[in-house]
N, C-alpha and C positions, 0 to 999 in steps of 0.2 A: 531890337531889344535886348537890353543887358541880358548878358547871363544864357543867352540862348544858343544852342550850338547850330554850328553853319553844315551840319552832315545828317541833319535828319530830316525826313519828307513829312508835311504834314499827314494827320490822321486821315485825311479822306483818301490821299495818293495812295496812302501805305495799305490801306484798306483796299485799292482798287489795282494797286501793282501798278501805278503811272510813277514815269520820273516825274519829279516835284522840283520847280526852280530854286524852291527853298527861299523865298522872296518874304520881306518883313515890309507890312504887317501880314499879308496877304498873298498866299501865291497866286501867280498868274491862271494857272488850271481852275484853282475856284472861283478867281473873280470872271473868267469866261462861262464857266456853267454858271454864273449869278446865283451863287450859293456862298453863304459865311464861310470862311477859313475856318475850321473846328479847332486849329493851335496845333502843339508840337510836343510829343512825349519822348524825353529821354530815358532810356534804361542803362542806370549805371551799375557797374561789377566794382567791388571792394575786396582788398584782399583777407579780409578774414570772412571765411567760411564761405563766400562766393555769396552773400545776399545781394537779392535784387530788389533795388529799387526806386520806385516809379516819379518820376518828378514830371508836372503838369504847367503847361506855360500857354495860358489863354492868348488870346490874339489880341495883337496891337489895334484898338480900334480909334484911335484921331481924337477926335475932338469927344469921344463916347470916353475916354479914360479921364478928361478933365472933369465929365460932368458924374465920373462916377458914384461922388458923395452923397449925390442925391438918390440911387438908387438903393433898396432896402438892401442893410448889410454890404454894402458894398459889392452886389455880387453883378457879374455882368450883365448887361441888359438882353444880348441876344446869344441865346444859347441853343444847343441841338437837345434832342430827347437823348440822354444816355451818355452826352459830349463829356469829357473828361474837362474838357474847360471849365464845366458847369460849377465844379468845385470851387470854395473859396481859394484863390490865389495866397492872400495873406496867410490864410491859417497853414496853407502848405510850406508856406516859410517857416511855419513858428513848428512844426512837425518833421521838419527834414535835417536830420542830423548831419554834420558835416563830416567830410572823408576823415578828417583827423579824430573827430570823435569815433568813426567807426573802428578806426585802427586802434584806438585807445582801448578801445572796449568799454568806454563809458557810455552809458545811455542816457540821454536828455530828459531833464523832468521835464513832465506837463506845464503847462501855465497853469497860473493858481486859477481856479474855479472852473477848472476843465472837470467833467469825470472821467472817471476809469472806466472804458472801453472793453468791450469783451476782447479785443486783442491783448491790450494791456493785462487784462485779468488771465488769459491764455500764457502768455509770457512771461508773470509771475509765480506760474505754477511749477511744483518741482519739475516738470517734463521741461518746461522752457527754460528753469533756470540749467540745466542739464545740456539745452542747447550750445549755451554760451561756451563750454567747456569743451568740443567736440574739435576734433582735429581738421583742418581744414586742406589737407594736403589731397587727397583724390579723390574728395568728395566735391571740392570747390575745381577741380577740372572737369569732372564727369558733368555738374551742374552747369559748367560755364558756358556749354555750348545749347541749354534748354532756356527756349526763349521764354518770356514772360508771357501768361496766358492773357489772352483777350479779354475773358468776361472774369479774371482777375483784378482788372484794372479800372472796371467801373465803379460807380457811387454805390456804397454801403452805407445803410442806415446802422447805427450805433445800438438802436434800442431794438432793430430785429432783423440786424444784418441785411435781410433783404426786402423790404417793407412793401414802399409804394413806387420800385424802382420800374420802367416800362420794357426794359430790354434785358430782366433776367431770365425768362424762361417762359415755357408754353405756360397757358392758363390751364389748370388742372381739370376744368369744364371741356378741353379740348387737348388733352392728351392723349387721345386717341389718334390724333393727326400729328404721328413723328417726322412728315416731313419738312417741319419749321421748329422742331425743337433744338436745343442746344445738348449737343454730347462732350464733354470733356475726355474723353477717351480716346484709344487710340483710333488712327484711320483707319486701320483696316475692320475693327468689328465696331467701333464707335468714332464712326466718322465726324468729324469738327462740322459744325455748320453754325451760318449765323443766328444769333437768338433772336426768337420772334417776340415782336412786343406781345402785351400781354391783350390790352384792348385802350381802343382813344380813349375811352374812359379817363385810365389810369396816366395816360400821359397828362391829360388838363389838370387831373388832380395832383400832379406831380408840378405844372406849371406853377401851381398856387399854393406851395410847400417852402416855406421859407427855414433854412436851417441857420441856427445861430453859429455864432465863431466858436466857440465850444464844440457845437456840434459835426463842423467842418473838419477841426483839429483832429476829432475821436476818428472822423472818417478817413481822415489821409491815415492815422495812426495802424487802424484796421485794414487799409488795402497795403501799406508797407508790410504786414505782417503777413498778409493773404500772397501777395506777392513771394515770398521768401518761402510759405510752406507750401505752396501747390504750385506744381512747374505746368507750364503751359505747352507742352507737346500731347498729353494725354499718355504719358509713357507709366506715369507713375499710378494715376488710375486703373490703368490696364491692367498694372502687375498687380495692385490689390484686390481689384473683381477676379482675376485668376485664381489668386490666393483664396478668397472667400471662396470660391466656387469648390475648389481642390479641397482646403482642410476645416471650414467653416460650415458651410453648408450642410454638410453631414449631421453635426452634432443637433440641426433642427429638422432632418428630415430622417430621422431614428424610427419613428415608428408609420412612415410615410415612404410605402414600394414607387408611389409615382415620383417621390420627389419635388415638392413643388417649389420647396428653397432653394435647391441646387439646378434646376432646369428654367421656370417660370419666371422667379424672382429676377436673375439676369437681365432676362430680355426684358421684361419690364422697366428695368429701372434705367434702359436707353433713352425710354421717354417718360419716366417720371424721377424728379431729381431729387427728393427726398430718400426715395430707396437707394438713388445713387450713393449721397452722402452715409446714410446708416451703412449700406453696405464697407464702404471706403472706412465708415470708424470703424468698426467691428474689425475688420481685417488689419488696419493698422494700430490699433490696441492689443489686438492678439502678436502681433510682431512685436511690438514694446515690452509686452510681458514675457516671448521670448529671446528678448537680446537681438532682433535681427534674425534668429532660427528659423529657419521656413520648417514645417513639418508637412511632408508630402509624401505620397507609395508612389509616384510616381517619379521614382529618380533611375536614370539608367546609367549602367556601368561604363560602356564602351561609346555614348552617344554626347553630343554636346548639348545642352539646354537650350530650351528656346530663348527668345529673345524675354518674353513674360515671363519667364520664369525665372530671370535676374533681377535683379534691382544696385545700380552702383552704390558699393558701399552703404550695403544694407545695416550693419551692424551699426554703424554710426548715425544714421539717420534719426533724425528724432520723430520719432513713430509715435509716443503717448502725448508728445506735442501736435502731433499732425490730428492724431484722434479726438482729442480736444474739440479743434474746432471741426472736424468733420461732424462729430455728435451734435454738435453747436447747431451748425448748420441744419442738418436732419431734424433733428426739431423744430425751427425755425420753418423750415418748406412745410413740414407737415400743418403747423398752425398756421401758415399764410395759405394753402392750398383748401382746408377744411373751413377758413373764417368767412369765405366767399365774400370778402370784403376787399375795399381797395384801399382801408384805412392803414395805418402804420402798427404790425404786431408789437405790443409792449414786451420788455424782457422777461417781465411778471409772468404773462400767458407763454412765451418759449420754458418757462421754467415748469410749467404746467405737466401735469402727465398726459402720457398719450392716450391713454384709458379714458382719460375726462373730456381730453379734445375730438375722439371721436365719437362717445358717447354725446356730447353735444351735437354735434353735426346730425348724426343720427336724429335725434329729436327735433331739429329741425325739417329736415326730410321728410319724417312719418307724418308734417302737418298738409304735406302734397299727396298724400295718397288718396284715392290708388293711383299707379303707374301703369304707364304702358309699356310695351314689351321693350320699346329701345331706351326708354329711360330706366326698366328695370336692367337690362343689361350693364350700361353706363353705370348705375350707384352698384352694381355686382362686384365690377370691377376696382372701382373706386374704394371700395370696402375691403375689399382683399388687399390692394396696392398699402392701405393704410393700417391694416393687422399686419402685415410683413413689415412694415415699420416699425410699428412698437414691437414686435417678435424681438427684432433685429436689436435695438434698442434694450430691449430689455436682458437680452444675452449680453449686450453691451455693458451693460451695468452691474450682472452678476457675476462676471468672470474675475474682478480679483475681491470680491466680496465674500465670508462666510455664509453658507448657507441658509442659517436661521434669518439673515437678513432679505431672503429673496420675496418672504411671504408678505414683507412693506411694499416689494416693488409691486407686487398683486393686487394692492388696495382696492381698485377701481374695477378688477375684471368681470366682479359678478354684475352689477348694474348694465356695465358693457354689453354682454350678453345677453339681457333681458333686452335691451334694446333692440338688440339684432334680430333675437325671436320676435320680437313686435313686430321689427319690418318687415320679417320673412312673412309673419300671418297677414299683412297689409297687403301682398302681392297678389297679382292675379295673372294664372291659376299659383296658390299657395304653396310653394316646395315643401316636401317631405323632410327635407335634410338640408344641410349648410352646402354651402357650395365646396369644392375642392380646397382652395386659400382659405376658406373660414374656418375649416376642419385639421387643416394643418396648424394656423396657429392656434386653434383651441386645444390641440392635444400638445404641444409647448406649456401650453400654460397651464394646463392640469398635474401635468407631469411635476414641473417644479411647484406647485402650488401644495399638492400632497406630501411632497420631500421636505419643503422647508415647515407644513404645517406639524410631521411628523416631529420635527427637530425641537420643534416649540411647544408642542403638544397643545394646538389650539385647533379650532374648526377650521375647515377648507373653505376660503374664497368660492369655489363653485362647488353649489350644495348637491349632493347625490341624490337628494329627496325631490328633489325638481326633473321629476323624470319628462317631461317635455322638453325641457333643456339640452338632456341627452339622448332624447330620441332624436332630434334635431342634428344634433354629434355625428349620427350614424348608428346609436347601439338601439337595437332592438328590444325597447323594456314592455312590459306588458301594464296595466295598471295597477299590480300587484310588487314589482321591481324584479320581476323574472326576465331573464335574458332569453332572448328567442335562441334558436338553432340558427337561423340563417337571416341575412338581412340584405336588404336592397340597396344598401351605400356601399359597404364592403364586398365585393361579390368574390374575393379570396377569402377562405377561413382564416388564415393566420391574421389577416387585417383586422377581423373581428374580435379575433383571441388578445391584440394587442390594446386596442381600444378599450375592449370591456374589462380589462385589468388595471386599466387608470380610474375607472369608475368602479371598482371593487378595492383599490388601494384608496380611494377618498373616503369608501364607508367605514375601512377599518381604520383610518387615521382619527375620523370621526367617534369611532367607538373608544379609540383610549383617551381622545380627548374627554370623553362625557366621562370614562372611568376617572381621568383624574380630577376633573370637577368635582364629580361626587365624592371621592376621596377627604378631596380638602374642606368639603361641608360637612362630611361625617366630623372630621377633626376639630371643627370650630365651633360644632352643633352642640349647645347646651342640651343637659338630659331633661330639662322641662319642655324642650320644643322638639324633642324626636317626634312627636306626633303630629306634629302641626304640619298643616299641609302649605304648597308653594314651594318645596325642596325637590330639586332635582332628582330623578328617581335612579338609583346606581342598574348599570346596564344588566340586565337580565340575564341569564342562562338560555333562555329561549333565543334572545339576540345574537348572542356568540354561537350558538348551535347552528342558526338560521347562516351567517358568517362564512362558518367552517364548510357547510354543505354548499355553500355557492362555492368556495374555492375547490371544493373537490369536483364539482361540477366541470368547473373551468379545465382543470386537467384532463380532466374526461375526454374533454370536446377537442383537444388540442390536437393538431393536425400530428401527422407521421414525419413531417418535416422537421418538426421545433423537436428535435433530440440532439444529445450531444453525439457529434461526426467521432470524437477524439476523447478518449476519459482513461489517464495514466495516474493509477494508484501509486503514491510513495513513488514521486519522480526524483531521479538520483542524476547529480551532473554528471556525465562520463567525462570530463576534463580533472575531475576531484579524485583523489585517491580512492580505491575500491571500499576503505576501512569509513569513508566518510557516510554519516549517517544519512537516509532521506530524508528528502522534505516532508513533514506532518500533513500536508493538504495536498487534494490531488490535482489535476489541471484538466479541467474542463472544457473542453473548446467546440465550439458551436461554429456552424458554416454559413450563420449570418449574425453581425453583433445586436441586429435587434432580437433575436432568437435568445443569446446571452443575458442581454438585459431583461427583457421579459422575464428570464427563470430565475433571475435574482429578486427581482422584485416579488414574484412568487412564493418563494421563500421568504423573506423577508416578511410577507403578509401573514404565515401563516406561521412564523418564529413570534409575531405579535402575536397574534390570537391564542398561541399556547402560553406564554407568559401574564396573559390578562383575561384569565377565566375566571367570572363570576362566581363565588361560593354560597351554596343554598342550602339548605336544611336535608333538599334529596339527594344531591348528587354530591355532597361533601361525605369525606372519607369518616367512616363512623371509628374506627380502631385506630391506634398508633401505626401497626404493621400496614392500614390502607394508605395513611398519609406516608410513609415511608416508600410504599411502593409507588405512589403517584408522585413524588420526589424523583425517583430514579427513572422513569418513565418522562418525565419532564425534561431531565438532564440528559436522557437521550438524543429527545427529539430538539434539544438547542445545540448541542454538538452537529446533530447530523446535518442541519442547516445553516450553522456556522463553518461548517466544511464546505457546504456546495456553492454558500457566496463566496466565499476566499477561494473555492478552486475557480470558480467561473474568471474571477480577476486574475488569478497566478496565469492563465492561459492566457493573458493578453491580448483582447479582443480588440478590435477599431478604436479608434479615437473617440468618435461616437458615442457609444456603450462606456467608455471610460469617464469619461466626463463627469455621468452621472451617478457615480460608484460612490463617493465619498460620503454623503448620509447612510447608505448601505454599510460600509465597512466600517463605520465608527460606529454604529449601532451592535455590529456582532465584536467589534474589537471591546466591547467592554465586561464579555465574559470569558475571552481569551485568559489563561494564566501563566502557561508555561514561556519562560521568557523567549525562547525561539519563535514561538507563534508569534508573539508579541512584535519584534521584531520582524519578522515577515510582513504585519501587516503596517508596517511603521514605514516599510520599504515600497509596500504598496501605494499608500499616501503619497509619499513624499514623491514617488516616481509619476504620480500622475501631474503633480505639479510642476516635477524639472521637463516632462516630456510636452506637455499638453498647455503649461501656463494658468493651469485650473487650480484657485487658491484651494490648498489644504492644510495649510501649516498650522489654523488655528486648530482643527480639529485633531492635528499631532500631538499639540500642547495639553489639548482637555485629557486626552486618554492616557498620555505620560504623567500628568497630574493626577488622576481618579487609577490608575497603575500604583504609583507611589503610597497611594494611602491605602491599598489593600494588604 
């Protein structure tokens, strides 16, 4: 067959590690075994960037080739499931650029009438464009020895990336049997295994699926990009998983002492492909934000880093490009797993919010209630994995966006947890609280919910008046909304304090939203409609007093451990001259970052209450002296809370606490007047983005604009 290299074995012999006689059209070993020769695959390396491009050669079937025009779309009449030769050979010719085109750096345009696939969309992104300018030096040599992955060369559906391919991975319902699942990670911790077929029905469904030439061309372009992005040795994936565990999982485990996202999620990712891709997407995006520089606390001064701690030419790798592909695959795999069908998942479904996808799946599962214990256990684990994927992808989207936009990412979280509560109530026996993984995801959503809702001055998605939901989340609430002293879910008093503080923060943010809404209504209300009914009542003093007492009760119940272990008033840099003035804020250090963040949120909530106290005829100051005295007390309260919040930030707690400080620092920065104090706050915000890759520039610009008008 023209163009076929003579130094490559057929796919069957290569997989079995057998010596192939390389005969054409079929090798002798396949003939002796009585099977169709699957064909030959060539991995070609070019000078530019060491890109790995796969070329497929279908077996030459003699008289079958002359009758090929009788088969639909010119497809081969005999193919094996998942065999590379099942792709349209003519389409492969159209999408395969020549070596000259690669060396010249000019990409071939797709044929007329072809749709733009996801791989082409990624390549046209800013991250993809930057990959064309990367230096091919050391990276080409490092990647030249890495073979193209077996799973990267299989057929990929352009509309769903992996829709009905029977050789993609384990069925989600069979995810507990990890012996047959595929792991694309390192051989030591994530052994490579042959991907198991999903089901025989899936194979039969694929046999009746026809691909148009445009779809085949799109498949080839996606596979070429897939081979270029993802290495086959498992080294890249292992490196990203370790980086996630060390640097990013603590962000999600801030208020979870059992560390669900750092301990359970990486282990479950070995059997759950959606978790694999979500982890690698988050890690790759963060490395892209950090320009390839790792943040880790496990640095040795005199020891050599472990193999999994380094990546060749990491600063030049296209991490943002890889993150886009990994993120798309994570969303696609989540939709495929929860759809419970063998039909292709369209690209419009992949773009749907993970909350909507999980909620639709839960509604379908509720129809089968009640469940037996084995089914309940499987559903619980699948629900935890799905929520973990949505939590990681939510952090993936929030990393480079202003905090105000976090609220739009959580638009479907309320109906989702209402469905989860309904599912738990249908279980026998009915649990009294969510499982560990569900509570861990709930805490992350609640944290982002009240922070983003405060900046937007709107109601939180998670309603604090829904006592049933918060009881399932582990907070011991009575019918009147009072927090009990103990909890059956959280055995440690520290855990109960952290989670009850999230509930109090949601209540305060909703109080502020009601205050703003009532103030706007009073401004636009005409004098004739002042006595009309139906308007939103302004939050009363009793509501304000109730929230103040709840915060005071929370502080009084704090365990002894949640206290600063180091407090330095007016710190001074000893390397500076003695006449240098000290820092105007203290440095307050807590033993755990969760303690530091909890106290920041506590000061923030009490500051918000102090600034938004309702006025009425009874408590309002009666004389001018009383009003001035009230202003002085309020000023002292504001100064104290601002000093505490900034002092905790100046102590530089761990990254898991610093990443969520941006809305709090932005709030207190509006009350600073001295140029030195303002510069300290700007340095804190810019340091968070420089050290952690977390977006803070928008808040810095807003503060500077606000200060310029004062």
